[in-house]
C-alpha positions in Angstrom: -0.1 0.0 0.0 1.3 3.4 -0.9 1.8 5.4 2.4 2.8 8.7 0.9 1.5 11.5 -1.5 3.4 13.0 -4.3 4.5 15.8 -1.9 5.9 13.3 0.6 9.7 13.2 0.9 11.1 10.0 2.3 14.4 9.9 4.0 16.6 6.8 4.7 16.5 7.0 8.6 13.1 8.3 10.1 13.4 10.1 13.4 12.4 8.1 16.5 9.5 9.5 18.3 9.0 8.7 22.1 5.6 7.7 23.0 4.8 8.9 26.6 1.6 7.3 27.8 -0.3 9.1 30.5 -3.5 6.8 30.5 -2.7 5.8 34.1 -2.2 9.5 35.3 -4.1 12.0 33.2 -6.5 9.5 31.8 -7.1 7.7 35.1 -7.9 10.8 37.0 -10.7 11.9 34.8 -14.3 11.3 35.8 -15.5 7.8 35.1 -12.2 6.2 34.4 -10.8 5.5 37.9 -8.9 2.1 38.2 -7.8 0.2 41.4 -4.3 -0.7 42.0 -4.5 -4.1 40.5 -6.0 -2.9 37.3 -3.5 -0.1 37.0 -0.6 -2.7 37.4 -2.2 -5.1 34.7 -2.5 -2.1 32.3 1.0 -1.0 32.9 2.4 -4.3 31.9 0.1 -4.2 28.8 1.5 -0.7 27.8 5.1 -2.0 28.2 4.2 -5.0 26.0 2.7 -2.6 23.4 6.1 -0.7 23.2 5.4 2.5 25.1 8.6 4.3 25.8 7.6 6.1 29.0 4.6 5.1 31.2 3.3 7.9 33.5 2.3 5.7 36.3 0.6 8.3 38.5 0.9 11.3 41.0 2.4 9.6 44.1 1.6 12.5 46.5 -2.0 12.7 45.5 -3.1 9.7 47.7 -1.7 6.6 49.5 -3.4 4.5 46.7 -1.6 6.3 44.0 1.8 6.1 45.6 1.4 2.3 46.2 0.3 1.6 42.5 3.3 3.7 41.2 5.7 2.0 43.5 4.4 -1.6 42.5 4.6 -0.7 38.8 8.2 0.7 39.2 9.1 -2.6 40.9 7.4 -5.0 38.5 7.3 -3.3 34.9 10.4 -3.6 32.8 11.0 -2.4 29.2 9.6 1.1 29.7 10.7 4.1 31.6 8.4 4.7 34.7 7.5 8.3 35.3 5.8 9.8 38.1 4.3 13.4 38.3 5.1 16.2 40.8 4.3 19.7 41.2 7.5 21.9 41.9 6.8 21.2 45.7 9.5 19.4 47.7 6.9 16.9 49.2 5.8 15.9 45.8 9.1 15.3 44.4 10.2 13.3 47.5 7.2 11.1 47.0 8.0 10.4 43.5 11.6 9.6 44.5 10.4 7.1 47.1 7.8 5.5 44.8 10.4 5.1 41.9 13.1 3.7 44.0 13.0 0.1 42.5 12.3 1.3 38.8 14.9 0.1 36.3 14.6 3.4 34.5 12.9 6.1 36.6 11.7 9.7 35.5 10.5 12.3 37.7 8.1 14.7 35.8 7.7 18.1 37.4 5.5 21.0 36.3 4.4 24.5 37.1 2.0 26.8 35.4 3.5 29.5 33.3 0.6 31.4 31.5 -0.4 34.8 32.8 -4.0 33.5 33.7 -2.5 30.7 35.9 0.1 32.9 37.4 -2.4 35.4 38.6 -5.5 33.3 39.4 -4.0 29.8 40.3 -0.6 30.5 41.8 -0.6 34.2 42.8 3.1 34.3 41.6 5.2 36.7 39.7 7.3 35.6 36.7 10.4 35.5 38.8 8.7 33.3 41.4 7.6 30.8 38.8 11.2 30.6 37.5 12.6 30.1 41.1 10.1 27.2 41.7 10.9 25.6 38.3 14.7 25.7 39.1 13.9 24.3 42.6 11.8 21.4 41.3 14.1 20.4 38.6 17.3 20.5 40.7 15.6 18.6 43.5 14.5 16.0 41.1 17.9 15.8 39.7 19.3 14.8 43.1 17.2 11.7 42.9 17.2 10.6 39.3 19.0 11.5 36.0 16.0 11.7 33.9 13.9 14.8 34.7 11.2 16.2 32.6 9.8 19.7 33.0 6.5 20.8 31.9 5.2 24.4 31.6 1.5 24.0 32.2 -0.7 26.1 29.9 2.3 26.6 27.7 0.2 27.4 24.6 -1.2 30.4 26.4 2.1 31.6 27.8 4.1 34.5 26.4 6.6 33.2 24.1 9.6 35.1 25.5 8.8 34.1 29.1 8.4 30.4 28.0 12.0 30.7 26.7 13.1 32.1 29.9 11.5 29.3 32.0 12.8 26.5 29.8 16.3 28.0 29.8 16.3 27.8 33.6 14.9 24.3 33.4 17.6 23.2 31.1 20.4 24.8 33.2 18.9 23.0 36.3 19.2 19.7 34.5 15.9 18.9 32.8 16.5 16.6 29.9 12.8 16.8 28.4 10.9 20.0 27.9 7.2 19.5 27.6 5.0 22.0 26.0 1.4 21.3 27.1 -1.6 22.6 25.3 -3.4 22.2 28.6 -7.0 23.4 27.7 -6.8 22.4 24.0 -6.8 26.0 22.8 -4.1 25.8 20.2 -4.5 25.2 16.5 -2.1 23.1 14.4 -0.4 26.1 12.7 0.1 27.8 16.1 1.5 24.7 17.7 4.0 23.9 14.9 5.2 27.6 14.9 5.6 27.5 18.8 7.8 24.3 18.7 9.8 26.0 15.8 10.4 29.1 17.8 11.3 27.3 21.1 13.8 25.1 19.3 15.4 28.1 17.7 15.6 30.1 20.9 16.0 27.8 24.0 19.6 27.5 24.9 20.9 24.0 24.5 17.8 23.0 22.6 19.8 20.4 20.6 20.6 18.5 23.9 16.9 18.2 25.2 13.9 16.4 23.8 10.8 18.7 23.2 7.6 17.0 24.0 4.0 17.7 23.2 1.0 17.1 25.4 -2.4 18.2 23.7 -6.0 18.2 25.0 -8.9 17.6 22.9 -11.3 20.3 23.9 -11.8 21.6 20.3 -11.2 18.1 18.8 -7.7 19.1 17.7 -5.4 17.0 20.1 -4.2 14.5 17.5 -3.8 17.1 14.8 -1.9 19.5 17.2 0.4 16.6 18.4 1.3 15.8 14.7 2.0 19.6 14.1 4.3 19.6 17.1 6.2 16.7 15.4 6.5 18.8 12.3 7.8 21.6 14.5 10.5 19.4 16.0 8.8 17.5 18.9 10.3 14.2 19.5 8.0 13.0 22.3 4.2 12.8 22.2 2.3 12.4 25.4 -1.1 10.7 24.7 -3.5 8.2 26.1 -5.1 4.9 25.0 -8.5 5.7 23.6 -7.8 9.4 24.0 -9.2 9.4 27.6 -8.1 12.3 29.9 -9.3 15.5 31.6 -12.6 17.0 30.1 -12.6 16.0 26.4 -9.4 13.8 26.7 -5.9 13.7 25.6 -4.5 12.8 22.1 -5.3 9.3 21.3 -2.2 7.0 21.2 -3.7 4.6 18.6 -4.5 7.5 16.2 -1.1 9.2 16.6 1.0 6.0 16.1 -1.0 4.9 13.1 -0.8 8.4 11.5 3.0 8.3 11.9 3.1 4.8 10.4 0.7 5.4 7.4 2.2 8.8 6.6 5.7 7.9 7.5 6.9 9.5 4.3 5.4 12.8 5.2 6.5 12.9 8.9 9.8 11.2 8.5 9.3 9.6 11.9 8.7 6.3 13.4 7.8 4.7 16.9 8.6 1.4 18.5 4.9 0.6 19.2 3.8 -2.9 18.2 0.7 -1.7 16.4 -0.8 -5.2 16.1 -1.5 -4.8 19.8 -3.5 -1.6 19.6 -6.9 -3.1 19.5 -6.3 -5.5 22.4 -4.9 -2.7 24.5 -7.9 -0.4 23.7 -10.3 -3.3 24.5 -8.6 -4.1 27.8 -8.9 -0.5 28.9 -12.7 -0.5 28.0 -13.2 -3.7 30.1 -11.4 -2.3 33.0 -13.3 1.2 32.9 -16.5 -0.2 31.6 -16.6 2.5 29.0 -16.7 1.5 25.4 -15.2 3.6 22.6 -17.8 4.9 20.0 -18.3 2.7 17.1 -16.9 5.1 14.6 -13.6 5.8 16.6 -10.5 5.7 14.3 -8.4 2.6 14.4 -10.2 0.7 17.2 -14.0 1.4 16.7 -16.1 -1.5 15.5 -16.8 0.5 12.3 -13.2 1.5 11.6 -12.8 -1.2 8.9 -16.4 -1.9 8.3 -18.1 -1.0 5.0 -21.9 -1.1 4.3 -22.4 1.2 1.3 -22.7 -0.7 -1.9 -20.3 1.6 -3.8 -17.7 1.1 -1.1 -18.2 -2.6 -0.9 -17.8 -3.0 -4.7 -14.6 -0.8 -4.5 -13.3 -3.0 -1.7 -13.9 -6.3 -3.7 -12.0 -4.9 -6.6 -9.1 -3.5 -4.6 -9.1 -2.8 -0.9 -6.9 0.2 -1.4 -9.8 2.0 -2.9 -11.5 2.7 0.7 -8.7 1.5 3.3 -5.4 3.4 3.8 -4.1 0.6 6.3 -4.5 -3.1 6.8 -6.8 -4.0 9.7 -4.3 -6.7 10.7 -1.8 -4.1 11.4 -3.7 -2.8 14.4 -5.1 -6.1 15.6 -8.3 -6.7 13.7 -8.8 -10.1 11.9 -9.9 -8.4 8.6 -12.2 -5.8 7.1 -15.9 -6.3 7.3 -18.4 -5.9 4.5 -21.4 -5.3 6.6 -24.5 -6.4 4.9 -27.4 -3.8 5.6 -29.9 -1.9 3.9 -27.2 0.1 1.9 -25.4 -2.9 0.6 -25.2 -3.7 -3.0 -25.7 -6.8 -5.2 -21.9 -7.4 -5.4 -21.3 -7.7 -1.8 -24.1 -10.0 -1.0 -23.0 -12.3 -4.0 -19.5 -12.3 -2.7 -20.6 -13.2 0.8 -22.7 -16.1 -0.4 -19.8 -17.4 -2.5 -17.6 -17.4 0.6 -20.3 -19.3 2.5 -20.5 -22.0 -0.4 -23.6 -20.8 -2.2 -24.0 -19.9 -5.9 -27.5 -18.6 -6.7 -29.2 -17.8 -10.0 -29.9 -14.2 -10.6 -33.5 -14.4 -9.9 -32.8 -16.2 -6.6 -30.1 -13.7 -5.7 -32.6 -10.9 -6.4 -35.2 -12.4 -4.2 -32.8 -13.1 -1.3 -31.4 -9.5 -1.5 -35.0 -8.3 -1.1 -35.6 -10.6 1.9 -32.4 -9.6 3.4 -33.2 -5.9 3.2 -36.6 -6.5 4.8 -34.9 -8.0 7.7 -33.0 -4.5 8.2 -36.3 -3.0 9.2 -36.0 -4.9 12.6 -32.1 -5.2 12.9 -29.1 -3.2 12.0 -27.2 -5.8 10.1 -27.4 -9.1 8.2 -25.1 -11.8 9.6 -23.7 -14.8 7.8 -26.1 -16.9 9.9 -28.9 -14.7 8.5 -27.9 -15.4 4.9 -27.7 -19.1 5.4 -31.1 -19.2 6.9 -32.6 -17.2 4.1 -30.9 -19.3 1.6 -32.0 -22.5 3.2 -35.6 -21.3 3.3 -36.3 -20.6 6.9 -39.2 -18.1 7.5 -38.3 -15.4 10.0 -41.4 -15.6 12.0 -42.1 -14.2 15.6 -39.6 -14.9 18.3 -39.4 -14.6 22.1 -41.0 -11.3 23.3 -41.1 -9.5 26.7 -44.4 -9.6 28.4 -43.4 -8.4 31.7 -40.3 -7.6 33.7 -39.8 -6.9 37.4 -36.7 -6.4 39.7 -36.4 -6.7 43.3 -33.2 -5.4 45.1 -31.7 -7.3 48.0 -28.8 -5.2 48.9 -25.9 -6.6 47.0 -28.1 -9.0 45.0 -31.0 -8.4 42.7 -33.7 -10.9 41.6 -35.2 -10.5 38.2 -38.6 -11.9 37.2 -39.3 -12.3 33.5 -42.5 -13.2 31.7 -41.9 -14.0 28.0 -44.2 -15.1 25.2 -42.4 -17.9 23.1 -42.5 -18.1 19.4 -45.8 -20.2 19.6 -47.4 -17.5 21.8 -47.2 -19.3 25.1 -46.0 -17.7 28.2 -42.8 -18.8 30.0 -41.9 -17.3 33.4 -38.5 -17.5 35.2 -36.7 -15.9 38.0 -32.9 -15.5 38.7 -30.5 -13.7 40.9 -27.4 -11.7 40.1 -25.0 -9.0 41.3 -27.1 -6.0 40.0 -30.2 -5.7 37.8 -28.6 -6.4 34.3 -26.9 -9.5 35.5 -30.0 -10.9 37.2 -32.1 -10.1 34.2 -29.7 -11.7 31.7 -29.6 -14.8 33.7 -33.5 -15.0 33.9 -33.6 -14.6 30.2 -31.0 -17.5 29.7 -33.1 -19.7 31.9 -36.4 -18.9 30.1 -35.1 -19.4 26.6 -32.5 -22.0 27.1 -29.9 -19.8 25.3 -26.6 -18.9 26.9 -23.8 -16.7 25.5 -21.0 -14.6 26.8 -21.3 -10.8 26.3 -18.4 -9.0 24.6 -19.9 -5.6 25.1 -23.0 -3.9 26.4 -23.9 -0.3 25.8 -27.1 1.8 26.6 -27.9 5.3 25.5 -30.7 7.7 25.1 -32.5 8.4 21.8 -34.3 11.6 21.5 -34.9 14.2 24.2 -37.7 15.1 26.6 -40.9 13.3 26.8 -40.2 11.4 23.6 -36.9 10.0 24.7 -36.4 6.3 24.5 -33.5 4.1 25.7 -31.4 2.1 23.2 -29.4 -0.9 24.2 -26.7 -2.6 22.1 -25.2 -6.0 22.9 -22.3 -7.9 21.2 -21.7 -11.7 21.9 -19.4 -14.3 20.7 -21.1 -17.6 19.6 -19.3 -20.4 17.9 -16.6 -18.2 16.8 -18.9 -15.6 15.3 -19.8 -12.2 16.7 -23.6 -11.4 16.9 -25.1 -8.2 17.8 -28.5 -7.2 19.3 -30.3 -4.1 19.6 -33.5 -3.0 21.5 -35.3 0.2 22.2 -38.0 1.0 24.8 -38.9 3.7 27.2 -37.3 1.8 29.9 -33.6 1.1 29.5 -33.8 -2.3 31.2 -36.5 -3.5 29.0 -34.5 -2.3 26.0 -31.7 -4.3 27.3 -33.9 -7.4 27.5 -35.2 -6.8 23.9 -31.6 -6.6 22.7 -30.6 -9.8 24.5 -33.5 -11.6 22.9 -32.7 -10.2 19.6 -29.5 -12.4 19.8 -31.3 -15.3 21.3 -34.0 -15.4 18.7 -31.4 -15.6 15.9 -29.5 -18.4 17.6 -32.8 -20.2 18.1 -33.8 -19.7 14.5 -30.5 -21.3 13.4 -31.3 -24.4 15.2 -34.7 -24.8 13.6 -33.6 -24.3 9.9 -34.1 -27.0 7.3 -32.0 -26.8 4.3 -33.7 -26.5 0.9 -30.6 -25.3 -1.2 -27.6 -27.4 -1.4 -24.2 -25.6 -0.7 -21.3 -26.0 -3.1 -19.2 -29.3 -2.5 
């Protein structure tokens, strides 16, 4: 696959870019993403296996739990530099030094705000006082470790000439990495690139330190700004898996790494990340935090390599480069998906049938396509199993339906009571207990229908606003090597979840009742 445009200039030895991951610090401290110590240690090992250069393990002086997590990560994780964050306060720096004692390659990361807004309203300090604290912080950190990083918080809103003064002082005090954060996501790519070019031209000893970028996503520009910083001379990018972080998040590691890989000719840069582990790492974080990435998330979203449009599917069948700029296997996916839905074309359906071992005459194919598209009135996509059942003549009649649903809370346990109507219209009633209402309800549904499967993901969200709002639930499950999805809507989110569960169960049960009428190819 061609990774460059006519304007790209490829050199023989691309510049190495350090990947500084702050998922466990900036990411974990954001609302909804808190991890316990065991989860943080597991994820730190995963980041090291991914090839992350520097893992920012936490802020040791913020809490005993954070201190202990950083200390354990420093003791156990090898293959990556382990960094800990500190304000330019002696107590913070001493806590970092203590937590990092057993790290093979420790780094203390000190910071202080530099912008006029922060100096006046947050710190109550003059320029001179800020510089004094920066010197003290870097100097004290260097007494404990050789690798010290200095960050000028809110650098993108700091006067350029003052930023140079602060960085000059930090370099003289012993800082080896200078971080230039766009703390509130205010910068634009052109501004960020120009700022890095200015700093590299004016900071004394710039050639002997690494300039780093840390961009937030308040205007949706974190990745773009980070790449602009690379163009301006940054050789370290601070980022997080799935882009988690304060407010709208940080720059997404997976997007940055793949941008540098796919457009290597343009950026003349490379990383040591094992990109085939990106999807697995993203999914581990989602399981730990319970927060799934959006379906259309670049690189790791379930739609990242999925195609439903007939025009796109036709192009993909001819040459995948027509609509994909990277191989799904390069980031951990098994392959691209030609999703069969209401927008799919004849070529995609015929190709999928051939792969399943069926060859239909034109008239049969037309009829099957019409029947398949009719199914999309009640489900999002047509699976291979759906196609097989259509070819084999199964009629998609009524399935299990929710007649009544009730839940009783017993402290840590919940009991669910479900009343279902089966495909023949008879009522089946079952109860089950679980840790929480959803677990109890799914257990009762499994008992009532006789269908069991392990969920891969479960999401609920609101559709509409006000009095007309409805809940939508989406489930994904792995059954006999295939992934099946279910969807349900209702004014009650638990009922929507039950409907989504039954959406999968009904298709499983339909498959067991199918009687072949069309022979597959030998």
